N, C-alpha and C positions, 0 to 999 in steps of 0.2 A: 300194631295199631290197625284198627278196622279200616276197610276200604271206604273212600269218600263216596258221598252221594253222587249219582251220575251228573255230569256237566251237560248242559243243553248243547245241541248241535251248533247253534249260533255262537255261544260262548266258547266252545271248543275251537272253532275256526278262528275266533278273535285271539284266543290265547296262543294258538300255533303261530299266528302272524307276529304277536308280541314276542314270542320266544325267538323267532328268527331275527326280529329287529334288535333284540338285546345284544346280539353278537355280530351285527353287521356294521361295517365301516360307516360312520355318520356322514362322511363326505362323499359317499358313493351314490350313484343313481339308484341302486338297489334299495338303499335305506330310505331315500326320499319316496320311492314307490311304496314301500312297506308302510311308512307313516301315512301316506295318502290313503291306503286301504284301511288302516286302523281308524282314521278319522272320517273317512268317507268323502274327503275333499283334499285339495292341495294343502300341503303342510309347510309353507315357506315363511309364515309369519313369525314375529318375535316370541310369541307365546306358545310355540309348538309343544314345548315341554309340559306346560300347564295343561294344555288340551289333551295330551296323551295321558297324563296322570288322571285327569278327570274321567276320561273314557274308560280307563282301566279300573278306577275306583268303583264305577257303577257295577261292574261285573264281579269284582272281588267282594263287594258288600254282600252280594247274594251268597257267596261261598262262606263268608263269616257267619251269616245267619244259620247256615247248615253245619257250622263247625268244621268246615272243610278247607279253611284258608291256611293249610300247613302242607308243605310238599311231601312230608313223610306219610301222608294218608293216601298217597298215590303209588302206583306200581308201573314198572316198565317204561314205555315211551311217554306216557302221560306224566309220570313222576319227573322225567327230565324236562318236559315242557313247563310244568308248574314251578320247578326249581328256577328255571330261567325267568319266568314271569314274575316271581316274587323278587328276584334280584333287579329286574327291570323296574318294578314298582318302587322299591326303596331308593334306587339310584336316582330316579327322576324326582322323588320327593326331596332329595338332598342337593340337587343341582344348584339352586339359587344360593343356599348356604355355603356350598363349596366355592362358588364364584366369589362370594364376599370374602371367604377365607383366603383365596388366592390373591385378591387385591390387598388385603391386610398384610399377608405374608410378604408380598412384593415391597410394601412400604417398610416393613419391620426389618427386612434383610435377613441376616443369619440367625437371629433369635427365633426359635420355633414358637409360633403363636398358639394360644389355647384354642380348643375346638369345642365350643359350648354345646353344639348340637349332636355330638358323638353319642351321648347316652341314649337319646331318643332314637337315633338311627340303629344302634346296636339292639335296642329293645324291640324295634320293629322287625328286624331280621330274626330275632329269637322267637317272636310270635309266629313267624312263618316257618319255623322248624329248624333253623340253623343253630348249630352248637356255638358256644362262645368263641371258640377258636376259629370256626368258619366265618362267623360274623365279623370278627376283628380283621381277618384277612380280606374279606369282601369289602369292608369299609376302606381299607388301604387301596384296593384296586379301584373303587369308586373315585377316590381322590386322584389317582393317577389318570384315569380316563377323563376326568373333568379338566385336569391341568392340560392334558394333551389337546383336548378340544379347544380350551380357552386360548392357549398360545398359538395354535395353528390358525384358528378362526380370527383372532384379534390381530395377530402379527403379520398375516399373509392374506390381505384382502384382494378381491378381484373375482369376476364372474366369467372370464374367458375360459375356453375349454382347457387350455394348457394349465391354468391356475387351479381349476377344479381337479384335474388329474394330479397335479403337484401336491395339493392338500391331501388327497386320498392316499398317495404314496407315502407322505410323511406319517400319517396315522398308522399305516401298516408297519413302518419302521419302528414305531414305538411299541405297539402291542400285537404285531403280526397281522396277517390277513384274516385270521379267525380267532376272535377273543376267547372262544370256548377252549381251543387248544392252548392258547396262551395261559388262561386261568388254570388249566389242568397240569401243564408241563413246564412252561417257560418263564413264568412271572419272576422267578428268583434267579434266572440264568441268562439274562439279557446282556451281561457284561461281555459275553463272548461274541456278540454280534456288532461288528464295526460298520460304520456308514461312511461312504465317500460322496461328498457333494461337489458337483461340477457346475460350472457356469461362468459367464462373463463377470467382470468386476461390477459391483454395484447392484447385482440382481437380487440380493437378499439371502445369500448363503449363511451369513451370521444369524439372521433371524430364524432360518430353518434349523440351524444347529442348536440354537437356544431352545426352540420348541421341542426338539428331541431330548436335549440334555436336561431340561427342567421337568421332564415328564416320566422319570423313572419311578419304579415302585418304592414307596417309603412306608415302613411299618408304622402302625399306630401304637403308641404307648398308653395303655389304659391307666396306669398308675399316675402318670404325669398329666394325662388329658391332652397330650399333644402328639404330633407325629415326631418320630425320632430325630429328624433334622429338617432344616429349611431347604426347599428346592433351590433357593438362591445360592446356597453354599455348595450345592452338589454339582453345579455347572462351572467349569473353569476353562477360560479361553486363552489361547496364546497365538499371536500372529508371528509366525516364524520368520517372515520377511523383514521384520523390524530389527532383528539382531544380526550382528556380524557372525560369520560362520564359526569363529573361534569361541563365541559365547553361547551358541545354540545348545550344545550338549549340557552346559551348566544350567541353562534355563529349563531344559527338559528333565534332566536327571538330578540336578542339584550338584553341589560340590562340598568336599571336606575342607576345613580350614587348612591353608597351606598347600592345597592341591596344585596351584600354579601361581605365578607371579601376580600379585594383586588380590589373591584370595585370603584376605586378612581375617575373615570369619566364615563359618559354615553357611551354606545357602541351601534352602529347601527348594527343589525343583517342582515344576508343575505336576509331574507324575506322582509325587509324594502327597499332593493335596487332593488326589482323586478320592471320590466317595463311591462305595458299592451301589449307591442309589442315584448316582449322577453320571456325568460324562466329562471327558477332556476333549476340548475342541482345538484341533491343530489347524489353524488357517494358513493358507499358502503353503501347503505341504508339498506342492510341486517344486518349490524352491530349495528343498532340503538336499544336502549333499549325500552321495551314496553311502559313505561310512555311517552317517546318522540313520539313514534308512535301515541299514543292517541292524543297528542297535534297537531301533524301534520295532523291527520285525521280531527280534528276540523277546522284547517286552510283550508283544501281542501273543506270541507262542507260549511263553513260559510264565507270564503274569508277574515277572520279577525284574528288578533292575538294581544297579549299583551307582551311587553318586560318584562323580569324577574324583579320583584320588582315594577311593575307598573300596574295600573288598566286601563290605556288608551287603547282604541281599535284602532289599526292601520289596514288599508286595505292592503291585499296582492294582488298584480297585476301580471298577467302573468301566464304562464304554469308551471307545475312541471314535471320534468323529473327525474326519479330515476333509479339507476343502481346498480347491485350487481353481484358478481361472486359466491355467496353462493347458495346452492340448496334450493330454496324457498319452495319446497314441503316438505322437511324434516323440515325446520324451522317452517312452518305452522303446521305440524303434532305435533311438540314438543311445540307448542304455544309460540315460540320465535318471530314469526312474525304473527301479528293479521290478521285474515281473512278479517275483515271489512276494515282494512287499505289497504290490498292487492286489494280488489275489488274497492276501491275508487281511487287507484293509477293506476289501469290497464285499462284505457280506450283503450289503445293499449299496447300489449306486443310484443316486438321484440327481437329475439335471434340473437346475433352476432355470425357468424360461426367461429370456430377455424381455425387456419392456416392449420393444418393437413388435415381437411376436404376439404379446398379449393384446396390444392395441390393434394389430392387424385382425386378430380374431374377434375382438370386441372393442370398437372405438369408445363405447360408453364406459369402459373401464377407467379411462382417464378421469372422468368425473368422480367415480368412486374413490380413486386414489387421492384426488385433490381434496375431497371432503374429509377423508381420513387424515391426511397430513395437516390440513388447516385446523381440524379439531384438536389434534395433538399439540400443535404449536400454540393455539389460542387457549387451550384448556377447556374448551366447550365448543359445541357446534356453531359455526359461523358461516352460513350459506352465502352471505353477501361478500365475504372475503374470498370464498371459493369461486364465486362468479367472477370477481375481479381477476383472480389468477387465470381463470379459464380464458377470459377475454384477452388478456395480455399475451398468453401463450399462442392463441389463435393468430394474433397480429404479428407476434415476434418470430415464431418458428414454424407456424402452420401445422396442418394435420399430418404431414408426411415426414416430419422430423424423425430421425433415426434413434434419438436418445442414446448416444454411445455410452454415456455413464449410467444408463438404466435408472432404477428407482432412486439410487443415491443422487444422481444428477437432478432428477425431478424434485427431490426434497430440497436441494439447494436452490433450484429455480424458484420454488415457492417462496423461500426465504428472501431471495433477491427481489422478487416482485413485491413482496410485502414491504421491503425497505425502499425500493427505487421505482416501482411500477414499470419495470422493464426487464426483459430477458430475450437475448438474441441467440442463445444456444452456444454450444461449444463447437464453433465452426471448423476449427482446425481438426478436431477429432472426427466431427461429423463428415467432413469432406473425405477423409481417408476411409471412412466407413461406408461410403456410398455403394461400393460393390457388394458388401455384405448385406446392406439394406435391400439392394436390387434382387439378390439371390433369395433372401428371406421372403420377399413379396412374391417372387415367382413360385417358391415352394408352397406358400400358403394360398396361392390362387387369388391374391388380392390386388394384382398389378393391372391398372387400367392404362389406356394409351397415353393420356396426358402425363401420368406419373412416369411412364417409361421414357417418354421424350424429354421430360424435365431432367431425369437422372442421366440419360445419355448425353444431352447437351452440356450438362454440368461437368461430366467426366471429360468430354472433349475440350471444354473451355479450360479446365484445370491443366490439361496437357499442352494445349496450343496457344492459349492466352488471348485470342482475338475472336470477335464475332464473325469476321469474314471467313476465318479458317473453319470454324464450327459449321457455318452455313455451307461452305464448299463440301466438307466431308459428310454432312448429313443430307445434302441435296435439298436444303430448305433455304428460303430467302432470309435475309438478315433480320427483318422485322419479326418473322415467326420465331427465329432462334432467340431473339431478345425476350419475346413473350414467354417462351418456355423456360428460359433461365430465370426469369422473375417469378415464375409460378412457385407456390409453396404447397 
């Protein structure tokens, strides 16, 4: 095919930026800067995708008039750049349709929904020089990228620095730090990459696991006009702490009829329900006994398992995501959590930040979370309800409350306020967590003198029980101690 007409210097610079943006983590500062350069202004608005598409279309229209809007007409580095640009173009053209499909598929459940816009998208890729096979695979990756963005963005809100880093890390866990290499080598091999989520109870480990587990690559079936399976069926979660130790193996591996007393029929375990395009989420994996850890280690290494009471070898398909709120370092030191199991499970280790850290870094994050939770509960934005909740929280627990139950506690606090117009906090847990709160504030550099004295006086009062003893030990008068104890 003959060489394309020369691209102008300005357009070449724009295409090089677009090529870089196409394979850059959308939750990273680097991507935000690339978008700003592409648009010539900040790109934080809700219509960034539409603006990028419009800016790209202006330049690609010129190439179409020259008959040069086909990556095969280019050579060397320029061919690679235009290949990326055309993928970038069609992906952004389909984002809105994919978002609608994701919402429809969530409602439909395990029945795979039709994809009416697939024909137009595949035709657009064909016009840009992609073979039918290349176009179908690219369309599948578009769907994967959009699901990853959708579930990370919608399920894990917040603008604190730790939440921005958390979302960036989750994206990398789905499609690696460089989508170009993922597209070339790893898109069909991610089942060998396990993820371990760490964090306190209630921080959102389940939402993070779901974002990863619902974002695997799913092939598109042209004949049926659907993706080969629903992402809702590909993600299977099991909370290991809810089962007695004697039943955990049965829930994981399944059992044969008659395998043990009470096994009156065969049972399919969670591992048998795995999908090559999804993930198994094993929550509270820090509670699992060592013999079960050994069997799970064998599953991860050999990708096979046997139901209890059977010698049949079944293949395990999909990724494994584990989560725990237990201190793994202490468990490993005491040999309650095997080192070899940890190393095999931890292709990636992600720590979910606690709510107190998020609010220390960005106090305005509370308002974002309240708006998000109220909208979900009310089924629509309700700023007056969010304002009411905010007012009650300010009066009831104050700005320095440690939120020992994290986002889960905040969610229930919102419900309680909507029902009773009151929330006084989980004082028993919060009191025991004061030292943790104090250390977190020291680490983040957000501890002022008033808060330090409030916390110190509270700890002294817990231990000694009287204002007089707190005053004596803190070298302050009784009235000052009372004021600091009352502060929130």
